[in-house]
C-alpha positions as CSV (number, residue, x, y, z in Angstrom):
1,M,114.7,146.0,98.9
2,L,116.7,142.8,98.6
3,T,119.3,143.2,101.3
4,S,120.8,141.0,104.0
5,K,118.2,142.3,106.4
6,N,115.5,140.5,104.5
7,I,117.4,137.4,103.6
8,G,115.4,134.4,104.6
9,L,112.1,136.3,104.2
10,L,110.9,133.3,102.3
11,G,111.3,131.4,105.6
12,V,108.7,133.8,107.0
13,L,106.3,132.5,104.4
14,A,106.3,129.1,106.1
15,V,105.6,130.7,109.5
16,A,102.9,133.1,108.1
17,I,101.0,130.3,106.4
18,V,101.4,127.9,109.3
19,I,100.0,130.5,111.7
20,F,97.2,131.2,109.4
21,L,96.4,127.5,108.8
22,Q,96.5,126.8,112.5
23,T,93.5,129.1,112.9
24,V,91.8,126.9,110.3
25,V,92.7,123.8,112.2
26,A,91.4,125.3,115.4
27,N,88.1,126.4,113.7
28,P,87.7,124.0,110.9
29,P,85.1,124.7,108.2
30,R,82.5,122.0,107.6
31,Y,83.4,120.1,104.5
32,R,83.2,116.6,103.1
33,R,86.1,114.1,103.2
34,A,89.0,114.9,101.0
35,A,88.6,113.7,97.4
36,T,90.9,110.9,96.3
37,P,93.1,111.7,93.3
38,A,91.0,109.5,91.1
39,E,87.8,111.3,92.2
40,V,89.4,114.6,91.3
41,A,90.4,113.3,87.9
42,R,87.0,111.7,87.2
43,G,85.2,114.9,88.1
44,P,84.0,117.4,85.5
45,L,86.5,119.9,84.4
46,F,86.1,123.2,86.2
47,N,83.5,125.0,84.0
48,F,84.5,128.6,84.7
49,E,81.1,129.9,85.6
50,S,80.8,133.6,85.7
51,K,81.0,133.7,89.5
52,D,84.4,132.0,89.2
53,L,86.0,134.7,87.1
54,P,87.3,138.2,88.0
55,K,84.7,141.0,87.5
56,T,86.9,144.1,87.3
57,L,89.1,143.5,84.2
58,R,89.3,146.2,81.6
59,T,87.4,145.8,78.3
60,D,88.8,148.8,76.5
61,L,91.9,147.1,75.2
62,K,90.1,144.8,72.8
63,G,92.2,143.8,69.8
64,T,95.5,144.3,71.5
65,S,97.9,141.3,71.1
66,I,100.5,140.2,73.6
67,R,102.9,137.3,74.1
68,F,103.2,135.3,77.3
69,A,106.4,133.2,77.9
70,V,105.6,130.2,80.1
71,A,108.0,127.6,81.6
72,E,105.4,124.9,81.9
73,N,105.1,121.2,82.7
74,G,103.5,119.1,80.0
75,P,100.1,118.7,81.8
76,D,99.9,122.5,82.2
77,R,99.6,123.1,78.5
78,S,95.8,122.6,78.1
79,W,95.1,124.6,81.2
80,D,97.3,127.5,80.1
81,D,95.5,127.4,76.8
82,L,92.1,127.5,78.6
83,L,93.1,130.3,80.9
84,V,94.3,132.7,78.1
85,S,91.2,131.8,76.2
86,K,89.0,132.8,79.1
87,F,91.1,136.0,79.4
88,H,90.4,136.8,75.8
89,E,86.7,136.3,76.3
90,L,86.6,138.7,79.2
91,T,88.9,141.4,77.8
92,G,89.2,141.0,74.0
93,I,93.0,140.9,74.4
94,N,94.7,138.3,72.3
95,V,97.5,136.2,74.0
96,Q,100.0,134.1,72.2
97,L,101.8,131.5,74.4
98,V,105.6,131.2,74.0
99,R,106.2,127.7,75.4
100,M,109.7,127.3,77.1
101,G,109.3,123.7,78.3
102,N,109.8,122.5,81.9
103,D,113.6,122.8,82.1
104,T,113.9,126.0,84.1
105,T,117.6,126.2,83.6
106,A,117.1,126.2,79.8
107,A,114.2,128.7,80.2
108,L,116.3,131.2,82.2
109,S,119.1,130.9,79.7
110,S,116.7,131.7,76.9
111,Y,115.2,134.6,78.8
112,L,118.7,136.1,79.4
113,R,119.6,135.6,75.8
114,Q,116.5,137.4,74.6
115,F,117.0,140.3,76.9
116,G,120.7,140.5,76.1
117,E,120.3,140.3,72.3
118,G,116.9,142.0,72.2
119,P,114.2,142.6,71.5
120,P,112.5,140.2,74.0
121,Q,110.1,137.6,72.5
122,A,107.3,138.2,75.0
123,D,105.5,140.9,77.0
124,V,104.8,138.8,80.1
125,Y,107.2,136.2,81.6
126,D,106.6,133.3,83.9
127,I,109.6,133.3,86.2
128,D,110.9,131.0,88.9
129,I,111.0,132.0,92.5
130,V,114.8,132.3,92.4
131,W,115.0,134.6,89.4
132,P,113.8,138.1,90.5
133,G,117.3,139.2,91.4
134,I,118.7,137.9,88.1
135,L,116.0,139.5,85.9
136,S,115.2,142.7,87.8
137,K,116.9,145.0,85.4
138,Y,114.7,143.7,82.6
139,A,111.4,144.0,84.5
140,L,108.8,146.7,84.6
141,D,108.2,148.1,88.1
142,L,104.6,146.9,89.0
143,R,104.3,148.8,92.3
144,A,102.1,151.5,91.0
145,E,99.6,149.0,89.5
146,F,99.6,146.4,92.3
147,G,100.6,148.3,95.4
148,D,101.8,146.4,98.4
149,L,99.7,143.3,97.8
150,P,98.6,143.0,101.4
151,D,96.4,139.9,100.9
152,M,99.4,137.9,99.5
153,A,102.1,136.2,101.6
154,Q,104.4,139.2,102.3
155,A,107.5,137.0,102.3
156,L,106.8,136.3,98.6
157,V,106.1,140.0,97.8
158,E,109.4,140.8,99.5
159,N,111.2,138.1,97.4
160,D,109.8,139.8,94.3
161,T,111.0,143.2,95.4
162,V,114.5,144.3,94.4
163,N,115.8,147.7,95.4
164,G,112.3,148.9,96.1
165,K,111.1,147.7,92.7
166,L,108.2,145.2,92.4
167,V,109.8,142.9,89.8
168,A,107.0,140.4,89.6
169,V,103.6,139.3,91.2
170,P,103.5,135.9,93.0
171,Y,101.4,133.4,91.0
172,F,101.6,130.1,92.9
173,V,103.7,128.2,95.5
174,E,105.2,124.8,95.0
175,I,106.6,122.3,97.6
176,S,108.5,119.1,96.7
177,L,106.9,116.0,98.0
178,L,107.4,112.2,98.2
179,Y,104.8,110.3,96.3
180,Y,104.1,106.7,97.2
181,R,101.9,103.8,96.2
182,S,99.6,103.1,99.1
183,D,98.3,100.0,97.5
184,L,101.8,98.5,97.2
185,L,102.7,99.5,100.8
186,K,99.6,97.5,101.9
187,K,100.5,94.6,99.6
188,Y,104.0,94.3,101.0
189,R,102.8,95.0,104.6
190,F,104.4,98.3,105.3
191,D,102.1,100.1,107.8
192,R,103.2,103.7,106.8
193,P,105.2,105.5,104.1
194,P,108.9,106.0,104.7
195,S,110.1,108.9,106.8
196,T,113.9,108.4,106.3
197,W,116.1,107.7,103.3
198,R,117.0,104.3,104.9
199,E,113.3,103.4,105.0
200,V,112.9,104.6,101.3
201,E,115.7,102.2,100.4
202,Q,114.3,99.3,102.4
203,Q,110.7,99.7,101.2
204,A,111.6,100.4,97.6
205,Q,113.9,97.4,97.4
206,A,111.3,95.0,98.9
207,I,108.5,96.3,96.6
208,M,110.7,96.3,93.5
209,R,111.9,92.7,94.2
210,G,108.4,91.5,94.7
211,E,107.0,93.2,91.6
212,R,109.8,92.0,89.4
213,A,109.3,88.5,90.6
214,E,105.7,88.7,89.4
215,G,107.0,89.6,85.9
216,R,107.2,93.4,85.9
217,S,110.8,93.6,84.8
218,Q,110.6,97.4,84.2
219,F,109.4,98.2,87.7
220,W,111.6,100.6,89.8
221,G,111.7,101.6,93.4
222,F,112.3,105.4,93.3
223,L,112.0,108.1,90.7
224,W,113.7,111.6,90.9
225,Q,115.3,114.2,88.7
226,G,119.0,114.0,87.8
227,A,119.2,116.1,84.6
228,A,121.8,118.9,84.6
229,S,119.3,121.6,85.6
230,E,117.7,123.5,88.4
231,A,115.7,120.3,89.1
232,L,119.0,118.6,90.2
233,T,119.9,121.6,92.4
234,C,116.6,121.0,94.2
235,N,117.1,117.3,94.6
236,A,120.7,117.6,95.7
237,L,119.9,120.3,98.2
238,E,117.2,118.1,99.7
239,W,119.7,115.2,100.1
240,Q,122.3,117.6,101.6
241,V,120.0,119.3,104.1
242,S,118.2,116.2,105.1
243,E,121.5,114.6,106.1
244,G,122.5,117.5,108.2
245,G,124.7,119.1,105.5
246,G,123.4,122.5,106.2
247,Q,122.3,125.2,103.7
248,L,124.4,126.1,100.6
249,L,124.8,129.8,101.6
250,A,124.3,131.5,105.0
251,T,122.1,134.6,105.2
252,D,125.2,136.8,104.8
253,G,126.0,135.2,101.4
254,M,128.9,133.1,102.8
255,L,129.3,129.4,102.2
256,S,127.8,127.3,105.0
257,M,127.5,123.7,103.8
258,Q,129.0,120.8,105.7
259,L,131.3,119.3,103.1
260,E,131.6,115.7,104.3
261,R,127.9,115.2,105.0
262,T,127.0,116.7,101.7
263,A,129.5,114.4,99.9
264,T,128.1,111.4,101.7
265,A,124.5,112.3,100.8
266,W,125.4,112.7,97.1
267,E,127.3,109.4,97.0
268,R,124.3,107.6,98.6
269,A,122.0,109.0,95.8
270,G,124.5,107.8,93.2
271,E,124.1,104.3,94.6
272,W,120.4,104.3,93.7
273,I,121.1,104.7,90.0
274,G,120.5,101.3,88.3
275,T,119.6,99.7,91.6
276,L,116.5,101.5,92.9
277,S,116.2,104.1,90.2
278,P,116.4,103.6,86.4
279,P,119.7,104.4,84.7
280,E,118.0,107.1,82.7
281,V,117.2,109.1,85.9
282,I,120.5,111.0,85.4
283,G,118.9,112.7,82.4
284,Q,115.3,113.1,83.6
285,L,113.2,116.1,84.6
286,E,109.8,116.1,86.5
287,D,107.7,115.3,83.5
288,D,109.9,112.3,82.7
289,S,109.5,111.0,86.2
290,L,105.7,111.5,86.1
291,R,105.4,109.6,82.8
292,L,107.1,106.5,84.2
293,W,105.1,106.9,87.5
294,K,101.8,106.9,85.6
295,T,102.6,103.5,84.0
296,G,102.4,102.0,87.5
297,N,106.1,100.9,87.3
298,A,107.4,102.7,90.4
299,A,106.9,102.6,94.2
300,F,108.1,106.1,95.1
301,M,108.6,109.4,93.3
302,R,109.9,112.9,94.2
303,N,107.9,115.5,92.4
304,W,105.8,118.8,92.8
305,P,102.1,119.1,93.6
306,Y,101.0,119.1,90.0
307,A,101.7,115.4,89.8
308,Y,99.0,114.5,92.3
309,V,96.0,115.1,90.1
310,E,97.9,113.9,87.0
311,S,98.5,110.6,88.8
312,A,94.8,109.8,88.7
313,K,93.9,110.8,85.1
314,G,92.5,108.4,82.6
315,D,95.9,107.7,81.1
316,S,97.4,106.7,84.5
317,N,97.6,103.2,85.9
318,V,98.1,104.5,89.5
319,G,94.7,105.9,90.4
320,D,93.7,105.8,94.0
321,G,97.0,104.2,94.9
322,T,98.7,107.6,95.0
323,G,99.7,109.0,98.4
324,V,101.9,111.9,99.4
325,T,104.1,112.7,102.3
326,L,107.1,114.7,103.4
327,M,110.4,114.3,101.8
328,P,112.6,111.9,103.9
329,Q,115.1,112.9,106.5
330,G,118.5,111.5,106.8
331,D,119.9,109.2,109.5
332,G,122.7,111.1,111.1
333,P,122.9,114.1,113.5
334,D,121.0,117.2,112.5
335,A,118.9,115.1,110.1
336,R,115.6,116.7,109.1
337,H,112.8,116.6,106.5
338,A,113.8,118.7,103.6
339,D,111.2,119.8,101.1
340,T,112.0,122.5,98.6
341,L,110.0,125.7,98.4
342,G,109.3,126.7,94.8
343,G,106.8,128.5,92.7
344,F,106.4,131.0,89.9
345,Q,105.9,134.7,89.6
346,L,104.7,136.9,86.7
347,M,107.0,139.6,85.3
348,V,106.3,142.2,82.7
349,S,109.1,143.2,80.4
350,K,110.0,146.9,80.6
351,E,110.4,146.7,76.8
352,T,106.8,145.8,76.2
353,K,104.9,147.9,73.7
354,N,101.6,146.8,75.2
355,R,102.1,147.7,78.8
356,E,98.5,148.0,79.9
357,A,97.4,144.7,78.3
358,A,100.4,142.9,79.8
359,I,99.5,144.2,83.3
360,E,95.9,143.1,82.8
361,L,97.0,139.5,82.1
362,V,99.0,139.5,85.3
363,R,96.1,140.9,87.2
364,F,93.8,138.1,85.8
365,L,96.2,135.2,86.4
366,T,97.1,136.3,90.0
367,S,93.5,137.2,91.0
368,P,91.8,135.5,93.9
369,E,89.4,133.9,91.5
370,I,92.0,132.3,89.2
371,Q,94.2,131.3,92.2
372,R,91.1,129.4,93.6
373,V,90.5,127.7,90.2
374,N,94.2,126.7,90.0
375,A,94.2,125.3,93.5
376,I,91.1,123.2,92.8
377,T,91.9,122.0,89.3
378,R,95.7,121.9,89.2
379,G,96.8,121.5,92.8
380,Y,98.6,124.9,92.7
381,A,99.2,126.2,96.2
382,P,97.9,129.8,96.4
383,T,99.9,132.9,97.2
384,R,96.9,134.6,98.7
385,L,96.5,133.3,102.3
386,D,92.7,133.5,102.6
387,I,92.2,131.0,99.8
388,Y,93.5,128.3,102.2
389,D,90.4,128.8,104.2
390,D,88.1,128.1,101.3
391,P,86.1,124.9,101.9
392,A,86.1,124.0,98.1
393,V,89.9,124.3,98.0
394,L,90.4,122.2,101.1
395,R,88.1,119.4,99.9
396,S,89.5,119.4,96.3
397,N,92.2,117.0,97.3
398,K,94.1,116.0,100.4
399,L,97.4,117.4,99.1
400,F,96.8,120.7,100.9
401,R,96.8,119.0,104.2
402,T,100.2,117.5,103.5
403,L,101.4,121.0,102.5
404,R,100.5,122.2,106.0
405,K,103.0,119.7,107.4
406,V,105.7,120.8,105.0
407,L,105.3,124.4,105.8
408,A,105.2,123.7,109.6
409,D,108.5,121.8,109.4
410,G,110.1,124.6,107.3
411,A,110.8,124.2,103.6
412,I,114.2,124.5,102.0
413,I,114.9,127.9,100.6
414,R,117.3,128.1,97.8
415,P,119.9,130.9,98.3
416,S,118.6,133.2,95.6
417,S,118.3,136.2,97.8
418,A,121.8,135.8,99.2
419,A,123.3,135.1,95.8
420,G,121.4,137.8,93.9
421,A,122.4,138.0,90.2
422,R,125.1,135.3,90.9
423,Y,122.4,132.6,91.7
424,D,122.3,131.1,88.2
425,A,126.1,130.6,88.2
426,I,126.0,129.2,91.7
427,S,123.2,126.8,90.9
428,E,125.0,125.6,87.7
429,A,128.2,125.0,89.6
430,Y,126.3,123.1,92.3
431,F,124.3,120.8,90.1
432,T,127.4,120.1,87.9
433,A,129.3,119.0,91.0
434,A,126.5,116.9,92.2
435,R,126.1,115.2,88.8
436,S,129.8,114.4,88.6
437,T,129.3,112.4,91.8
438,L,126.1,110.7,90.6
439,T,127.8,109.6,87.4
440,G,130.9,108.4,89.2
441,Q,133.3,110.9,87.6
442,Q,134.4,112.1,90.9
443,S,134.1,111.0,94.5
444,G,131.7,113.0,96.6
445,L,134.4,114.7,98.7
446,K,136.5,115.6,95.6
447,A,133.5,117.1,93.9
448,I,132.3,119.0,96.9
449,T,135.8,120.3,97.6
450,Q,136.2,121.6,94.1
451,L,132.7,123.1,94.3
452,D,133.7,124.9,97.4
453,K,136.6,126.5,95.5
454,N,134.4,127.4,92.5
455,L,131.7,129.0,94.7
456,R,134.2,131.1,96.5
457,R,135.5,132.3,93.2
458,I,132.0,133.1,91.9
459,L,131.1,135.0,95.2
460,S,134.2,137.0,95.0
461,E,133.6,138.3,91.4
């Protein structure tokens, strides 16, 4: 049940995984050195041998057709096509993908519109980690089919449980990371990647100045996501928390952010636009950042794990120069590293006319076998803890070692549990206020003060 007693259960995820991974560190499996991103990209595509696929899927539903709504990044399209194709081969069930794009705010609005106006366009929905409370009344209870999911991180299972109802099944975990060009750090004699925002500014400015002096006029220092969307909520919360501004909501659902520090953090980010970051950053999402990053025209980028392998594909000019580290911390009191915990879950619409086939697709995609495939080929962090002990997963790329550090330090948890069905309105108010500061429409303090009033109104309704 989603109550104040289990607010913050996502935080337990970090602790649970860290404890688990510490046992791996203490008793490390034997494996080769971590592959570089270029080696991962050059390697053969995962060939889905029979041993890599689930063995217990139903075959008595052949000919059934279902629709699967996915909020996907651009590079995920071919993999999603391949996965549903393999599912069809194993079960005979036809799956049509309904592609929602990678703007999760727009995807949620579309989902809500579908359910409100009916009938829904899909049988299975790919939903963000912060949506279970918002979408619970439209979801089929999956408890009877999936039980308590004891081999999954229980904090995620609790996050997907609303009033005793298993709204969705955890699919994968995401953590925001700072990407950097290790070759450029070496070129400009920086002995390590930045650990604070001040160091990001100093290193980005030095590298950008040097690269532009060599004729690369479109080179930028730091890429991030400023579009009016959930992506900006994540970015702005990272700035806020890293500078000691506290969380947006306390565990009891009351406002807890430190207004002046948050305002200062937002104003600092606004100063990057047009100086360290391209002017277009104010309208960009993760895929936009990745496209520019892959041209080789940036020193640093904030993005999710999927960008790691994408950085080394054949259409990228970055290759082995890609490194990852924790998101920077601020400079003042209570400063800390602040990486956002994200991820997606799979929900079945209670209006589906093909309940059994829809459940079988969820069973396939969240199976240990497919989570292992996704970890190796796509950099998706598993929700099943024992997969982190798989030597093939650990050596697939060095990203998972960085994820250990993030989880150990404690990732930022967006206040979806505390906000419940109000989360969408709270997030929109939050990113709207942050954007007004970034664009110079309001000072940081004026924007955050108005936000405080707006949030109190939303929470009182």
